[in-house]
TITOR-166313 format. One record per residue (C-alpha): residue number from 1; residue in three letters; chain; x, y, z. Coordinates in Angstrom, 1 decimal. Layout:
<nodes>
     n   res   chain       px       py       pz
   NUM   ALA       A        X        Y        Z
...
</nodes>
This chain:
<nodes>
     n   res   chain       px       py       pz
     1   MET       A      4.4      4.0     -6.8
     2   ARG       A      7.9      5.0     -6.5
     3   HIS       A     10.8      3.0     -5.4
     4   PRO       A     13.6      5.4     -5.0
     5   SER       A     15.3      3.4     -2.5
     6   VAL       A     12.6      1.2     -0.8
     7   THR       A     12.2      3.9      1.7
     8   ALA       A      9.5      6.0      0.2
     9   ARG       A      8.2      2.9     -1.1
    10   ARG       A      6.6      1.7      2.0
    11   ALA       A      5.7      5.0      3.5
    12   ALA       A      4.9      4.9      0.1
    13   LEU       A      2.1      2.4     -0.3
    14   ALA       A      1.1      4.8      2.1
    15   ALA       A      1.5      7.2     -0.8
    16   VAL       A     -0.4      5.4     -3.5
    17   VAL       A     -2.7      4.9     -0.8
    18   LEU       A     -2.1      6.8      2.3
    19   ALA       A     -3.3      9.7      1.3
    20   VAL       A     -3.5      6.2      1.3
    21   GLY       A     -1.7     10.2      2.5
    22   ALA       A      0.3      8.8     -0.7
    23   GLY       A      3.1      9.4      1.9
    24   ALA       A      1.9      4.8     -1.8
    25   VAL       A      0.5      1.9     -2.9
    26   ALA       A     -6.2     -0.5      1.1
    27   CYS       A    -10.0     -0.9      4.6
    28   GLY       A    -12.2     -1.7      7.7
    29   PRO       A    -14.8     -4.2      7.3
    30   GLU       A    -17.9     -2.5      8.7
    31   GLU       A    -17.6      1.0      7.1
    32   SER       A    -16.0      0.1      3.9
    33   GLY       A    -18.2     -3.0      3.5
    34   LYS       A    -21.1     -0.6      2.5
    35   SER       A    -21.3      1.3     -0.6
    36   ALA       A    -21.7      5.0     -0.1
    37   ALA       A    -23.4      5.5     -3.5
    38   GLY       A    -26.9      5.0     -2.0
    39   ARG       A    -26.1      7.9      0.6
    40   SER       A    -24.8     10.5     -1.8
    41   GLY       A    -26.9     13.0     -3.8
    42   ALA       A    -26.4     11.0     -6.9
    43   THR       A    -29.4      8.9     -7.4
    44   GLY       A    -30.5      6.3    -10.0
    45   ALA       A    -28.5      3.5    -11.5
    46   PRO       A    -25.0      4.2    -12.8
    47   ALA       A    -24.9      4.9    -16.5
    48   GLU       A    -22.3      5.4    -19.2
    49   GLY       A    -21.2      8.9    -20.3
    50   GLY       A    -19.7     12.0    -18.9
    51   THR       A    -16.5     13.2    -17.6
    52   LEU       A    -15.0     12.3    -14.3
    53   THR       A    -12.5     14.8    -12.8
    54   VAL       A     -9.9     13.6    -10.4
    55   LEU       A     -8.5     16.3     -8.1
    56   ASN       A     -5.1     15.2     -6.6
    57   SER       A     -2.2     16.8     -4.7
    58   THR       A      0.5     14.5     -6.0
    59   ALA       A      1.1     14.1     -9.9
    60   GLN       A      0.6     10.6    -11.6
    61   SER       A      4.3     10.8    -12.5
    62   ASP       A      6.2      8.0    -14.3
    63   PHE       A      3.1      6.8    -16.0
    64   ASP       A      5.0      3.8    -17.4
    65   PRO       A      4.0      0.3    -16.3
    66   ALA       A      7.6     -0.5    -15.7
    67   ARG       A      8.2      2.3    -13.3
    68   LEU       A      5.1      2.5    -11.2
    69   TYR       A      5.0      0.9     -7.8
    70   THR       A      1.3     -0.1     -7.2
    71   SER       A     -0.9     -2.3     -5.1
    72   GLY       A     -3.3     -4.2     -7.1
    73   GLY       A     -2.5     -2.5    -10.2
    74   GLY       A     -3.0      1.0     -8.9
    75   ASN       A     -6.0      3.3     -9.1
    76   VAL       A     -5.6      5.5    -12.2
    77   PRO       A     -3.0      3.3    -13.7
    78   SER       A     -5.5      0.3    -13.8
    79   LEU       A     -7.6      2.2    -16.0
    80   VAL       A     -5.0      1.9    -18.8
    81   PHE       A     -2.9     -0.9    -17.7
    82   ARG       A     -4.4     -4.5    -17.4
    83   THR       A     -2.2     -7.1    -15.5
    84   LEU       A     -2.2    -10.8    -15.3
    85   THR       A     -4.2    -10.7    -12.0
    86   THR       A     -5.8     -7.8    -10.3
    87   ARG       A     -7.7     -6.9     -7.1
    88   ASN       A    -11.3     -7.8     -6.7
    89   ARG       A    -13.3     -4.6     -7.2
    90   GLU       A    -15.8     -5.0     -4.5
    91   ASN       A    -16.6     -3.3     -1.2
    92   GLY       A    -15.0     -4.3      2.2
    93   GLU       A    -13.3     -7.7      2.9
    94   ALA       A    -14.4     -9.2     -0.5
    95   GLY       A    -12.2     -6.6     -2.2
    96   ALA       A     -9.0     -8.0     -0.5
    97   GLN       A     -9.2    -11.0     -2.7
    98   VAL       A     -6.9    -11.4     -5.9
    99   VAL       A     -8.7    -12.2     -9.1
   100   PRO       A     -7.7    -13.1    -12.8
   101   ASP       A     -7.4    -10.0    -15.2
   102   LEU       A     -5.6    -10.7    -18.5
   103   ALA       A     -5.2    -14.4    -17.3
   104   THR       A     -7.9    -17.0    -17.3
   105   ASP       A     -7.3    -17.8    -13.6
   106   LEU       A     -4.8    -17.0    -10.7
   107   GLY       A     -2.1    -19.3    -12.2
   108   THR       A     -1.1    -22.9    -12.0
   109   PRO       A      1.7    -23.6     -9.6
   110   SER       A      4.2    -26.5     -9.7
   111   GLU       A      4.1    -28.8     -6.6
   112   ASN       A      6.7    -26.6     -4.9
   113   ALA       A      5.4    -23.2     -6.1
   114   THR       A      8.8    -22.4     -8.0
   115   VAL       A      7.0    -22.6    -11.4
   116   TRP       A      3.9    -20.4    -12.2
   117   THR       A      1.9    -21.0    -15.5
   118   TYR       A     -0.6    -18.5    -16.9
   119   THR       A     -2.9    -18.7    -19.9
   120   LEU       A     -4.2    -15.4    -21.5
   121   LYS       A     -7.9    -14.9    -22.3
   122   ASP       A     -9.1    -14.9    -25.8
   123   GLY       A     -9.7    -11.8    -27.5
   124   LEU       A     -7.5     -9.4    -25.6
   125   LYS       A     -6.5     -6.3    -27.7
   126   TYR       A     -4.6     -3.1    -27.5
   127   GLU       A     -6.0      0.4    -28.2
   128   ASP       A     -4.9      0.0    -31.9
   129   GLY       A     -6.8     -3.4    -32.4
   130   THR       A     -3.8     -5.7    -32.4
   131   ALA       A     -3.8     -8.8    -30.3
   132   ILE       A     -2.1     -9.0    -26.9
   133   THR       A      0.3    -12.0    -26.7
   134   SER       A      2.3    -13.6    -23.9
   135   ALA       A      5.5    -12.2    -25.7
   136   ASP       A      4.1     -8.8    -24.9
   137   VAL       A      3.8     -9.6    -21.3
   138   LYS       A      7.3    -11.2    -21.2
   139   TYR       A      8.6     -8.1    -22.8
   140   GLY       A      6.8     -5.8    -20.4
   141   ILE       A      8.4     -7.4    -17.5
   142   GLU       A     11.8     -7.5    -19.0
   143   ARG       A     11.8     -3.8    -19.6
   144   SER       A     11.1     -3.1    -16.0
   145   PHE       A     14.7     -4.3    -15.4
   146   ALA       A     16.2     -1.6    -17.4
   147   ALA       A     18.0      1.0    -15.2
   148   GLU       A     16.4      3.9    -17.0
   149   LEU       A     13.0      2.6    -16.2
   150   SER       A     13.6      1.8    -12.5
   151   GLY       A     11.0      2.5     -9.8
   152   GLY       A      8.7     -0.5     -9.8
   153   ALA       A      8.3     -3.4     -7.1
   154   PRO       A     11.6     -5.3     -6.7
   155   TYR       A     10.0     -8.7     -6.4
   156   LEU       A     10.4    -10.1     -9.8
   157   ARG       A     14.1     -9.2     -9.7
   158   ASP       A     14.4    -11.0     -6.4
   159   TRP       A     12.2    -14.0     -7.3
   160   LEU       A     13.0    -14.8    -11.0
   161   ILE       A     15.9    -17.1    -11.8
   162   GLY       A     18.6    -14.8    -13.3
   163   GLY       A     16.7    -11.8    -12.4
   164   ALA       A     19.3    -10.3    -10.0
   165   ASP       A     21.9     -9.9    -12.8
   166   TYR       A     19.5     -9.2    -15.8
   167   GLN       A     19.9     -5.6    -17.2
   168   GLY       A     16.8     -5.2    -19.4
   169   PRO       A     16.2     -5.7    -23.0
   170   TYR       A     17.9     -2.7    -24.2
   171   LYS       A     21.3     -4.1    -22.9
   172   ASP       A     20.4     -7.7    -23.2
   173   LYS       A     18.3     -8.6    -26.0
   174   LYS       A     18.3    -12.3    -25.5
   175   GLY       A     15.9    -11.7    -22.5
   176   LEU       A     15.2    -13.6    -19.3
   177   ASP       A     15.3    -17.5    -19.8
   178   SER       A     13.2    -17.8    -16.5
   179   ILE       A     10.2    -16.4    -18.5
   180   GLY       A      9.0    -18.8    -21.1
   181   THR       A      6.2    -18.3    -23.8
   182   PRO       A      5.5    -21.7    -25.4
   183   ASP       A      2.8    -20.2    -27.4
   184   ASP       A      0.9    -16.7    -27.8
   185   ARG       A     -1.3    -17.4    -24.9
   186   THR       A      0.9    -19.1    -22.4
   187   ILE       A      3.5    -17.5    -20.1
   188   VAL       A      5.6    -19.5    -17.5
   189   PHE       A      7.7    -18.1    -14.6
   190   HIS       A     10.5    -20.1    -13.3
   191   LEU       A     11.4    -18.8     -9.5
   192   ASN       A     14.5    -19.3     -7.5
   193   LYS       A     12.3    -20.2     -4.5
   194   PRO       A      8.8    -21.2     -3.6
   195   GLU       A      6.5    -18.2     -3.6
   196   GLY       A      2.8    -19.2     -3.0
   197   GLU       A      1.7    -15.5     -3.2
   198   PHE       A      2.8    -15.2     -6.8
   199   PRO       A     -0.9    -14.2     -7.8
   200   TYR       A     -0.5    -11.2     -5.6
   201   LEU       A      2.7    -10.1     -7.2
   202   ALA       A      1.0    -10.6    -10.7
   203   THR       A     -1.2     -7.5     -9.9
   204   GLN       A      1.9     -5.2    -10.2
   205   THR       A      1.8     -3.0    -13.3
   206   GLN       A      5.2     -4.8    -14.3
   207   THR       A      3.0     -7.7    -15.7
   208   THR       A      1.2     -5.1    -18.1
   209   PRO       A      1.8     -6.3    -21.8
   210   VAL       A      4.0     -3.9    -23.8
   211   PRO       A      4.3     -4.4    -27.5
   212   GLN       A      8.1     -4.1    -28.3
   213   ALA       A      7.5     -2.4    -31.6
   214   LYS       A      5.8      0.5    -29.8
   215   ASP       A      8.3      0.8    -27.0
   216   THR       A      9.8      4.3    -26.9
   217   GLY       A     11.9      3.8    -23.8
   218   ALA       A     11.7      6.5    -21.2
   219   ALA       A      9.2      8.4    -23.4
   220   TYR       A      6.8      5.7    -23.3
   221   GLU       A      5.0      7.1    -20.4
   222   ASN       A      3.7     10.0    -22.7
   223   HIS       A      1.6      7.5    -24.7
   224   PRO       A      1.7      4.0    -23.3
   225   VAL       A     -0.2      1.6    -25.4
   226   SER       A     -3.4      0.8    -23.5
   227   SER       A     -4.8     -2.6    -22.7
   228   GLY       A     -7.6     -1.3    -20.5
   229   PRO       A    -10.7      0.5    -20.8
   230   TYR       A     -9.1      4.0    -21.4
   231   LYS       A     -6.0      5.2    -23.4
   232   VAL       A     -3.9      8.3    -22.7
   233   VAL       A     -4.7     11.3    -24.9
   234   SER       A     -2.7     13.8    -23.2
   235   ASN       A      0.0     13.8    -20.4
   236   GLU       A      1.4     17.1    -19.4
   237   GLY       A      3.8     18.1    -16.8
   238   ASP       A      5.0     14.5    -16.0
   239   GLY       A      1.5     13.4    -15.1
   240   GLU       A      0.2     16.7    -13.6
   241   ARG       A     -2.6     16.7    -16.2
   242   LEU       A     -3.6     13.4    -17.6
   243   VAL       A     -6.5     13.0    -19.8
   244   LEU       A     -8.0      9.6    -20.6
   245   GLU       A    -10.5      8.5    -23.2
   246   ARG       A    -12.2      5.3    -24.2
   247   ASN       A    -10.1      2.5    -25.7
   248   PRO       A    -12.5      1.4    -28.5
   249   TYR       A    -11.0     -2.2    -28.5
   250   TRP       A    -11.4     -2.7    -24.8
   251   SER       A    -14.2     -5.3    -24.2
   252   ALA       A    -16.1     -5.9    -20.9
   253   LYS       A    -16.4     -9.5    -22.1
   254   THR       A    -12.7    -10.1    -21.3
   255   ASP       A    -12.9     -7.8    -18.2
   256   SER       A    -15.5     -8.2    -15.5
   257   GLU       A    -13.6     -6.0    -13.0
   258   ARG       A    -13.6     -2.5    -14.4
   259   LYS       A    -16.9     -0.9    -15.0
   260   ALA       A    -15.6      2.0    -17.3
   261   TYR       A    -18.6      4.3    -16.9
   262   PRO       A    -17.3      7.7    -17.8
   263   ASP       A    -16.3      8.7    -21.4
   264   ARG       A    -13.5     10.7    -20.2
   265   ILE       A    -11.2     11.0    -17.2
   266   ASP       A     -9.4     14.2    -16.5
   267   VAL       A     -6.7     14.1    -13.8
   268   ARG       A     -5.6     17.3    -12.5
   269   SER       A     -2.7     17.4     -9.8
   270   GLY       A     -0.5     19.7     -8.0
   271   LEU       A     -3.3     21.1     -6.0
   272   ASP       A     -3.3     22.1     -2.3
   273   SER       A     -5.2     19.6     -0.2
   274   ALA       A     -7.4     22.1      1.4
   275   VAL       A     -8.3     23.4     -2.1
   276   ILE       A     -9.2     19.9     -3.3
   277   ASN       A    -11.5     19.4     -0.2
   278   GLN       A    -13.1     22.7     -0.6
   279   ARG       A    -14.0     22.1     -4.4
   280   LEU       A    -15.3     18.5     -3.6
   281   SER       A    -17.3     20.0     -0.8
   282   ALA       A    -18.9     22.8     -2.9
   283   SER       A    -19.3     20.4     -6.0
   284   ARG       A    -20.0     23.3     -8.4
   285   GLY       A    -19.8     22.8    -12.2
   286   ALA       A    -17.3     20.0    -13.2
   287   ASP       A    -16.4     19.5     -9.5
   288   ALA       A    -19.9     17.8     -9.0
   289   ALA       A    -18.4     14.7    -10.9
   290   ALA       A    -15.1     14.9     -9.1
   291   VAL       A    -13.1     12.6     -6.9
   292   THR       A     -9.6     12.5     -5.3
   293   THR       A     -7.4      9.5     -5.2
   294   ASP       A     -4.8     11.0     -2.7
   295   THR       A     -6.3     13.6     -0.4
   296   ASN       A     -7.8     12.6      3.1
   297   LEU       A    -10.0     14.8      5.1
   298   GLY       A     -8.0     16.2      8.1
   299   PRO       A     -9.5     16.5     11.6
   300   ALA       A    -10.7     20.0     11.4
   301   GLU       A    -12.2     19.5      7.9
   302   LEU       A    -13.8     16.1      9.1
   303   ALA       A    -15.4     18.1     12.1
   304   GLN       A    -17.0     20.5      9.7
   305   VAL       A    -18.2     17.7      7.3
   306   THR       A    -19.7     15.7     10.2
   307   GLY       A    -22.0     18.5     11.1
   308   ASP       A    -23.4     18.7      7.5
   309   GLU       A    -25.8     15.8      6.8
   310   ASP       A    -25.3     16.2      3.0
   311   LEU       A    -21.6     16.4      3.1
   312   ALA       A    -21.3     13.5      5.5
   313   ALA       A    -23.2     11.4      3.0
   314   ARG       A    -20.4     12.1      0.4
   315   VAL       A    -17.5     10.7      2.6
   316   GLY       A    -16.1      7.3      1.6
   317   THR       A    -14.4      5.6      4.6
   318   GLY       A    -11.8      2.9      4.2
   319   HIS       A     -8.9      1.2      5.9
   320   PHE       A     -5.7      0.4      4.1
   321   GLY       A     -3.4     -2.4      5.5
   322   TYR       A     -1.0      0.1      7.4
   323   THR       A      0.3      0.0     10.9
   324   ASN       A      1.9      3.0     12.7
   325   TYR       A      4.2      1.7     15.5
   326   ILE       A      7.1      2.4     17.7
   327   ALA       A     10.4      0.7     16.6
   328   PHE       A     13.2     -0.3     18.9
   329   ASN       A     16.7     -1.0     18.1
   330   PRO       A     17.9     -3.5     20.6
   331   LYS       A     21.5     -2.7     19.8
   332   VAL       A     21.3      0.6     21.5
   333   LYS       A     20.9      0.8     25.3
   334   PRO       A     18.7      0.6     27.2
   335   PHE       A     16.7     -1.0     24.7
   336   ASP       A     18.7     -4.2     24.6
   337   ASN       A     17.0     -5.0     27.8
   338   PRO       A     13.6     -6.6     27.0
   339   LYS       A     12.1     -5.4     30.3
   340   VAL       A     12.6     -1.8     29.3
   341   ARG       A     10.8     -2.5     25.9
   342   GLN       A      8.0     -4.3     27.8
   343   ALA       A      7.8     -1.3     30.1
   344   ILE       A      7.3      1.1     27.4
   345   SER       A      4.7     -1.3     25.9
   346   TYR       A      2.6     -1.2     29.0
   347   ALA       A      3.1      2.6     29.5
   348   VAL       A      1.7      3.6     26.1
   349   ASP       A     -1.7      5.4     26.2
   350   ARG       A     -3.2      4.5     22.9
   351   SER       A     -6.2      6.6     23.5
   352   SER       A     -4.1      9.8     23.6
   353   VAL       A     -2.1      8.5     20.6
   354   VAL       A     -5.4      8.0     18.6
   355   ASN       A     -6.5     11.6     19.5
   356   ALA       A     -3.2     13.0     18.4
   357   ALA       A     -3.7     11.2     15.1
   358   GLY       A     -6.8     13.1     14.5
   359   GLY       A     -9.3     11.0     16.6
   360   SER       A    -11.1      7.7     16.4
   361   ALA       A    -12.7      8.7     13.0
   362   LEU       A     -9.0      8.8     11.5
   363   ALA       A     -7.2      6.1     13.6
   364   GLU       A     -8.0      2.9     15.3
   365   PRO       A     -5.8      1.6     18.2
   366   ALA       A     -3.5     -1.4     17.4
   367   THR       A     -2.2     -4.0     19.7
   368   THR       A     -1.1     -6.3     16.6
   369   PHE       A      1.5     -5.5     14.0
   370   LEU       A     -0.6     -7.1     11.3
   371   PRO       A     -3.7     -4.8     10.4
   372   GLU       A     -7.1     -6.1     11.4
   373   GLN       A     -8.2     -7.6      8.2
   374   LYS       A     -8.9    -11.3      7.5
   375   SER       A     -6.5    -11.4      4.3
   376   PHE       A     -3.7    -10.5      6.4
   377   GLY       A     -4.3    -13.4      8.8
   378   HIS       A     -4.9    -10.9     11.7
   379   SER       A     -4.9    -12.8     14.9
   380   ALA       A     -6.4    -10.6     17.8
   381   TYR       A     -3.9    -10.6     20.7
   382   ASP       A     -2.3     -8.0     23.1
   383   ALA       A      1.0     -9.3     24.4
   384   PHE       A      1.2     -6.5     27.0
   385   PRO       A     -2.4     -5.7     27.8
   386   ALA       A     -2.5     -2.2     29.3
   387   GLY       A     -6.1     -1.1     28.4
   388   LYS       A     -6.8      1.9     26.4
   389   THR       A     -4.9      4.4     28.6
   390   GLY       A     -1.8      2.2     29.5
   391   ASP       A     -0.7      0.7     32.8
   392   ALA       A      1.9      2.9     34.4
   393   VAL       A      2.1      0.6     37.6
   394   LYS       A      3.0     -2.4     35.6
   395   ALA       A      5.5     -0.3     33.6
   396   ARG       A      7.1      0.9     36.7
   397   GLU       A      7.4     -2.6     38.1
   398   LEU       A      9.2     -3.8     34.9
   399   LEU       A     11.5     -0.9     35.0
   400   LYS       A     12.6     -1.8     38.6
   401   GLU       A     13.2     -5.3     37.4
   402   ALA       A     15.2     -4.0     34.6
   403   GLY       A     17.4     -2.0     37.0
   404   TYR       A     15.9      1.4     36.7
   405   PRO       A     14.0      1.8     40.1
   406   ASN       A     14.0      5.5     39.7
   407   GLY       A     13.1      5.6     36.1
   408   LEU       A     15.1      6.5     33.1
   409   THR       A     15.5      9.0     30.4
   410   VAL       A     15.4      8.1     26.6
   411   THR       A     15.2      9.9     23.3
   412   LEU       A     12.4      9.3     20.7
   413   THR       A     13.2     10.3     17.2
   414   HIS       A     10.2     11.3     15.1
   415   SER       A      9.6     13.2     11.8
   416   ASN       A      8.6     17.0     11.8
   417   ALA       A      6.2     16.3      8.9
   418   LYS       A      2.7     17.2      9.9
   419   ASP       A      1.4     13.7      8.9
   420   PHE       A     -0.5     12.7     12.1
   421   ALA       A      1.6      9.5     11.9
   422   THR       A      5.3      9.9     12.8
   423   SER       A      5.0     13.6     13.6
   424   PRO       A      5.3     15.8     16.7
   425   GLU       A      1.7     15.2     17.7
   426   ILE       A      2.2     11.6     18.1
   427   ALA       A      5.7     12.0     19.9
   428   THR       A      4.2     14.5     22.3
   429   ALA       A      1.4     12.2     23.3
   430   LEU       A      3.8      9.2     23.9
   431   GLN       A      6.1     11.6     25.9
   432   GLU       A      3.2     12.6     28.3
   433   ALA       A      2.0      8.8     28.8
   434   LEU       A      5.6      7.5     29.5
   435   LYS       A      6.3     10.3     31.9
   436   LYS       A      3.6      8.7     34.3
   437   ALA       A      5.4      5.6     34.3
   438   GLY       A      8.8      7.3     35.2
   439   ILE       A     10.2      7.5     31.8
   440   THR       A     11.4     11.0     30.7
   441   VAL       A     11.2     11.2     26.9
   442   GLU       A     13.3     13.7     25.2
   443   LEU       A     12.0     14.4     21.6
   444   LYS       A     14.2     14.7     18.6
   445   GLY       A     12.6     15.9     15.5
   446   LEU       A     14.1     15.6     12.0
   447   GLU       A     13.0     17.0      8.8
   448   ASP       A     11.3     14.4      6.5
   449   ASN       A     14.1     13.3      4.4
   450   ALA       A     16.6     13.4      7.2
   451   TYR       A     14.2     11.4      9.3
   452   SER       A     14.1      8.5      6.7
   453   ASP       A     17.8      8.7      5.9
   454   THR       A     18.5      8.4      9.8
   455   VAL       A     16.1      5.8     11.2
   456   TYR       A     16.4      3.4      8.0
   457   ASN       A     20.1      3.1      8.1
   458   VAL       A     21.6      0.5     10.5
   459   LYS       A     24.6      2.9     11.0
   460   THR       A     22.6      5.6     12.4
   461   GLU       A     19.5      4.1     13.4
   462   PRO       A     18.3      5.3     16.8
   463   GLY       A     17.1      3.1     19.7
   464   PHE       A     13.6      4.5     19.9
   465   PHE       A     11.7      6.1     17.0
   466   LEU       A      8.3      6.2     15.2
   467   ALA       A      7.8      4.3     12.0
   468   GLY       A      4.9      2.9      9.9
   469   TRP       A      4.5      0.1      7.3
   470   GLY       A      2.0     -0.5      4.5
   471   ALA       A      1.3     -3.6      2.5
   472   ASP       A      2.3     -4.2     -1.0
   473   TRP       A     -0.7     -6.6     -1.3
   474   PRO       A     -3.2     -7.6      1.6
   475   SER       A     -1.2    -10.5      3.1
   476   GLY       A      1.1    -11.1      5.9
   477   GLY       A      4.0    -11.7      3.8
   478   PRO       A      5.0     -8.2      2.5
   479   PHE       A      4.1     -7.2      6.0
   480   LEU       A      6.1     -9.2      8.3
   481   ALA       A      9.1    -10.4      6.1
   482   PRO       A     10.6     -6.9      5.4
   483   ILE       A     10.4     -6.1      9.2
   484   PHE       A     11.4     -9.3     10.8
   485   ASP       A     13.2    -11.6      8.3
   486   GLY       A     16.9    -11.5      9.3
   487   ARG       A     18.0    -12.1      5.7
   488   GLN       A     16.3     -8.9      4.7
   489   ILE       A     18.6     -6.7      7.1
   490   VAL       A     20.3     -4.2      4.8
   491   LYS       A     23.7     -3.2      5.9
   492   SER       A     24.4     -0.5      3.3
   493   GLY       A     21.1      1.1      2.3
   494   TYR       A     17.6      1.3      3.5
   495   ASN       A     16.9     -1.3      6.3
   496   PHE       A     13.4     -1.7      7.7
   497   ASN       A     14.2     -4.7     10.0
   498   SER       A     14.8     -2.1     12.8
   499   ALA       A     15.3     -4.7     15.5
   500   GLN       A     17.8     -6.4     13.2
   501   LEU       A     16.0     -9.5     14.2
   502   ASP       A     17.7    -12.7     12.7
   503   ASP       A     15.9    -15.5     14.3
   504   ALA       A     16.3    -18.8     12.5
   505   SER       A     12.9    -20.0     13.7
   506   VAL       A     11.3    -17.0     12.3
   507   ASN       A     13.2    -17.1      9.1
   508   LYS       A     12.2    -20.7      8.6
   509   GLU       A      8.5    -20.2      9.3
   510   ILE       A      8.6    -17.4      6.7
   511   ASP       A     10.0    -19.8      4.2
   512   GLU       A      7.4    -22.5      5.1
   513   ILE       A      4.4    -20.0      4.6
   514   ASN       A      5.8    -18.9      1.3
   515   LYS       A      5.4    -22.5      0.0
   516   LEU       A      1.7    -22.4      0.5
   517   THR       A     -0.5    -21.8     -2.4
   518   ASP       A     -3.5    -22.0     -0.2
   519   LEU       A     -3.8    -18.2      0.6
   520   GLY       A     -6.3    -18.9      3.5
   521   ALA       A     -3.9    -21.3      5.1
   522   ALA       A     -1.0    -18.9      4.8
   523   ALA       A     -3.0    -16.2      6.2
   524   ALA       A     -3.6    -18.1      9.5
   525   ARG       A      0.2    -18.9      9.7
   526   TRP       A      1.0    -15.2      9.1
   527   GLY       A     -1.3    -14.4     12.1
   528   ALA       A      0.3    -16.8     14.4
   529   LEU       A      3.9    -15.7     13.4
   530   ASP       A      2.8    -12.1     14.2
   531   GLU       A      1.7    -13.2     17.6
   532   LYS       A      5.0    -15.2     18.3
   533   ILE       A      7.2    -12.1     17.2
   534   GLY       A      4.8     -9.7     19.1
   535   GLY       A      5.8    -11.3     22.4
   536   GLN       A      9.5    -10.2     21.9
   537   ALA       A      8.5     -6.5     22.2
   538   LEU       A     10.4     -5.4     19.2
   539   THR       A      7.8     -2.9     18.2
   540   VAL       A      4.8     -1.4     20.0
   541   PRO       A      2.0     -1.2     17.4
   542   LEU       A      0.0      2.1     18.0
   543   PHE       A     -2.7      2.6     15.5
   544   HIS       A     -4.0      1.7     12.0
   545   PRO       A     -5.0      4.9     10.0
   546   VAL       A     -8.6      5.3      8.6
   547   TYR       A     -9.2      7.1      5.4
   548   GLN       A    -11.9      9.6      5.0
   549   ARG       A    -12.4     11.2      1.6
   550   LEU       A    -15.0     13.4      0.0
   551   TYR       A    -16.5     12.9     -3.4
   552   GLY       A    -18.6     15.2     -5.7
   553   SER       A    -22.5     15.2     -5.5
   554   SER       A    -22.9     13.5     -8.9
   555   VAL       A    -20.7     10.5     -8.3
   556   LYS       A    -22.3      7.1     -8.2
   557   ASN       A    -21.2      3.6     -7.5
   558   VAL       A    -18.7      4.2     -4.8
   559   VAL       A    -16.7      1.1     -4.1
   560   ILE       A    -14.1      0.9     -1.3
   561   SER       A    -12.2     -2.3     -0.8
   562   ASP       A    -10.1     -3.6      1.8
   563   TRP       A     -7.2     -3.8     -0.4
   564   THR       A     -6.7     -0.1     -1.2
   565   GLY       A     -8.9      1.6      1.3
   566   VAL       A     -9.9      4.2     -1.1
   567   LEU       A    -12.7      4.9     -3.8
   568   ASP       A    -12.0      2.6     -6.8
   569   ILE       A    -11.9      4.8     -9.8
   570   SER       A    -12.7      1.9    -12.0
   571   GLN       A    -16.2      1.7    -10.7
   572   VAL       A    -17.3      5.2    -10.5
   573   ALA       A    -20.2      6.7    -12.6
   574   VAL       A    -21.1     10.3    -13.1
   575   LYS       A    -24.3      9.8    -15.1
</nodes>
């Protein structure tokens, strides 16, 4: 997804995924662990053939592997772009695992995880039949550093030795010395610090091979050279209409993840969300073989669908790793007082917040910052147990201890966007709950762009505002570090460490976890760190969103993983 300034990036992975609301770039164990295929009108085993139509609200713009900001390789992008590693294309928890793609394995790390070596599989080919080489992967990564191709994930720039100063191959033809290609199948990365989660990063589209001779710079997005099961035959309106057909040189023998059942994929964007859901509901003509990768059912639509057995059987449910929360800026009074923050933590009525977010079918209450998935290292805890509806009595006690026996008045900043996340509905629910504890909340709504520019700037950041965070991959690392690592405080630009926490022990633990190449062991450490930070009341987790999306009546083989939280387009069949 896009990375204009890192802001929309995270609200972003909510965009690739929030819608995953796209608003950008994964799901709950019980529901998403079950394939919905058997419950739809589409019966029989999935088979090759036919055209899959994708109905979206947001265009698949910047269709260049260098410019895309994706999680796990993206949804539509991963049909064209293969990467060193990718997400496991399975339902539920199993889908949160990283698996090899172009590479033979997840990579071989050096003892301190600062050097990662990958070997490419035999027989990999582009859409024109030429062989894919390690030099192509190196070049594909290097071109993502070019200013004219900005937009992708920033990690390689941050992690690779020399990455911070490299300007890309158009200006520096020598390339990055920290990426070595000793032979056509081997690629070696030299990092400036230990990064045990490099296999996750290798799922980003920046590791897509690009043949230098076919690179057309900014125009490459119109016909990128395919390494996946489909090739681009038409790209209109900067991704508003994208037509894909089979890549004859792709082989399932080298790709166990993508099923590639349809002969053709027709992506149509720029549609109103209500129109998308109406068309999927009716499933007439070509729409019977249609899906959406960015449009959720809203509360009213979900209520209608629930009352129709046939429609209800065509709803895919998933949970992307995302948390909506209250953010505090302790540099603004009275939030510099921990007891005030604790009082608010106790006063919050999560049941009313969930209702404001669309109900329990669209939101699940949260007491932890990390989402409730195993891959994140989720550790169940509640630092300020107040039940489902809050504890106004405990909140008043803490306010008295904080020096506010008669209560206090605070301002809550929120977005005016109707997103059921940081919007007026959530703010109003909090206002009513906190009133019971003697806290008068004055609401300050800002238009979407003004909201982001205000709350993510250390110079203008309010003391009390609504926020949300999505994962770049299903791990605690990209979830906790940007929000709580003191070294990631940005003084001039978008800053997400709203508490401006710079705790040496937290920073050190982040570094220690990053050294671990055992992802399971790392997950346990992330969970423990979440619990440690949670006790400081720097945020109040509110809810984790649930994604409910319709698909056409002829769609088969619906797979929804805990990585993306949405239907995996690479698994779908329409025959």
